[in-house]
C-alpha positions in Angstrom: 0.0 0.0 0.0 1.3 3.4 -0.9 1.3 6.5 1.3 -2.3 6.3 2.6 -3.4 7.3 6.1 -4.6 4.6 8.3 -8.1 6.1 8.6 -8.5 6.2 4.8 -7.2 2.6 4.6 -10.1 1.4 6.7 -8.4 1.1 10.0 -10.3 2.0 13.2 -7.5 4.2 14.6 -4.7 6.3 13.1 -2.4 4.5 15.6 -2.9 0.8 15.4 -0.6 -1.6 17.3 2.7 -2.1 15.7 4.1 -5.6 15.2 7.8 -6.4 14.7 9.4 -8.3 11.9 13.1 -9.0 11.1 14.6 -9.3 7.7 17.8 -9.7 5.9 19.3 -7.8 3.0 21.2 -10.5 1.3 24.1 -9.3 -0.9 27.2 -10.4 -2.7 29.8 -9.0 -5.1 29.7 -10.1 -8.8 32.8 -10.9 -10.8 33.3 -7.2 -11.6 33.2 -6.3 -7.9 29.7 -4.7 -8.0 27.3 -5.4 -5.2 24.2 -7.4 -6.1 21.1 -7.7 -3.8 18.9 -10.8 -3.6 15.1 -10.1 -3.5 12.3 -12.6 -3.2 8.6 -12.4 -4.2 6.0 -11.8 -1.5 2.8 -13.8 -1.4 1.3 -11.0 -3.6 4.1 -11.2 -6.2 6.0 -8.0 -5.2 9.8 -8.1 -4.9 10.9 -7.7 -1.2 13.8 -8.5 1.1 13.3 -11.8 3.0 11.5 -11.0 6.3 9.3 -12.6 8.9 8.3 -12.9 12.5 10.7 -13.1 15.5 11.7 -16.5 16.5 11.3 -17.1 20.3 14.6 -17.5 22.0 16.7 -16.2 19.0 18.4 -12.8 18.7 16.8 -10.6 16.0 19.7 -11.0 13.6 19.4 -14.8 13.8 15.7 -14.6 13.1 16.6 -12.5 10.0 19.2 -15.1 8.9 16.6 -17.9 9.3 14.2 -15.9 7.1 16.8 -15.5 4.4 17.5 -19.3 4.5 13.8 -20.2 4.4 12.5 -17.7 1.9 15.6 -17.2 -0.3 17.7 -20.3 0.2 20.9 -18.4 1.1 23.4 -18.7 3.9 26.2 -16.4 4.9 27.6 -13.8 7.4 24.9 -11.8 9.1 25.7 -8.6 11.0 24.3 -8.4 14.6 23.7 -4.7 14.3 20.7 -3.5 12.2 21.4 -2.0 8.8 18.1 -0.1 8.6 14.5 -0.2 9.4 11.1 1.0 8.1 7.4 0.8 8.8 4.8 -0.6 6.5 1.2 -1.8 6.4 0.9 -5.6 6.2 -2.3 -6.9 4.8 -3.6 -10.1 6.4 -5.3 -12.9 4.5 -8.6 -11.6 5.8 -7.9 -8.1 4.3 -7.1 -6.5 7.7 -4.2 -4.1 7.9 -1.5 -4.2 10.5 1.2 -1.6 11.1 4.5 -3.4 11.0 8.1 -2.3 11.9 10.7 -4.2 9.8 14.3 -4.2 11.0 16.8 -5.3 8.3 20.2 -6.8 8.9 23.0 -7.1 6.3 23.7 -10.7 5.1 26.8 -11.2 3.0 25.9 -14.3 1.1 28.4 -17.2 1.0 26.2 -19.9 -0.3 23.1 -20.1 -2.5 21.1 -23.3 -2.2 19.2 -25.1 -4.9 16.9 -26.8 -2.5 15.3 -24.6 0.3 12.1 -24.6 2.3 10.0 -22.0 0.3 11.4 -22.7 -3.2 7.9 -23.7 -4.5 6.3 -20.5 -3.1 8.7 -17.8 -4.0 10.9 -16.6 -6.8 14.4 -15.2 -6.1 16.5 -12.9 -8.2 19.8 -11.0 -7.9 19.5 -7.3 -8.7 22.0 -4.5 -9.1 21.6 -2.0 -6.4 19.8 0.6 -8.6 17.5 -2.1 -10.0 16.6 -3.2 -6.5 15.6 0.3 -5.6 13.3 0.5 -8.7 11.6 -2.8 -7.8 10.0 -1.5 -4.6 6.4 -0.2 -5.0 6.5 3.3 -3.5 8.7 6.4 -3.7 9.5 6.5 0.0 10.8 3.0 0.0 12.8 3.7 -3.2 14.7 6.4 -1.2 15.3 4.0 1.6 16.7 1.3 -0.8 19.0 3.9 -2.3 20.3 4.7 1.2 20.8 1.0 1.9 22.6 0.7 -1.4 24.9 3.5 -0.5 25.7 1.9 2.8 26.6 -1.4 1.2 28.8 0.2 -1.5 31.1 1.9 1.0 34.3 0.4 2.4 36.3 1.7 5.3 34.1 4.7 5.7 31.7 5.6 8.5 28.4 4.4 7.2 26.6 6.4 9.8 28.0 9.7 8.5 27.3 8.8 4.8 23.8 7.5 5.4 23.0 10.6 7.5 24.2 12.8 4.6 22.1 10.8 2.1 19.0 11.2 4.4 19.6 14.9 4.7 19.4 15.1 0.9 16.3 12.9 0.3 14.6 13.1 3.7 14.7 10.5 6.5 12.8 7.2 5.9 10.0 6.4 8.2 11.1 4.3 11.2 14.8 5.0 10.6 17.2 3.1 12.7 20.6 4.8 13.2 23.2 3.1 11.1 26.3 1.8 12.8 29.8 2.1 11.4 30.8 -1.3 10.0 32.8 -2.7 7.1 31.2 -5.4 4.9 34.4 -6.8 3.3 
């Protein structure tokens, strides 16, 4: 759903309860050294990062790694600190809307499986960073993806300072989580 107020979307309140999901942003470098991002199809056929519900007894980043394995069939090195976060409306099977906070963790892919739990329910595809930004369905999320892309492209630079600069230019995404300085290589 695009930028629509909760009231006009048929919700009882402008502030429904928010649920938490964790996701991974799987990435790797191609032979030319460019970063590629792996997206999967949602149940409605949109391209998304693998995400899902918290797993009891697991740290958030491990829940995200499990979702990447189940939905995308990838394994690798996941960062324990969040890369980014956003809010969205999640539509249930009954048509009800739920406000959802998604926290994404960077997952450097080391293995892509040919046999994984949700292979019959989802498609997966590697995208260039700019292509991945274009695949999301609203302008606000496109800005977020471009900021994620910028954070993955950088090496030996404070990601927090660069992402903050990007957000100053394009506006901060909803539900922003402060980026931590980290190297991905």
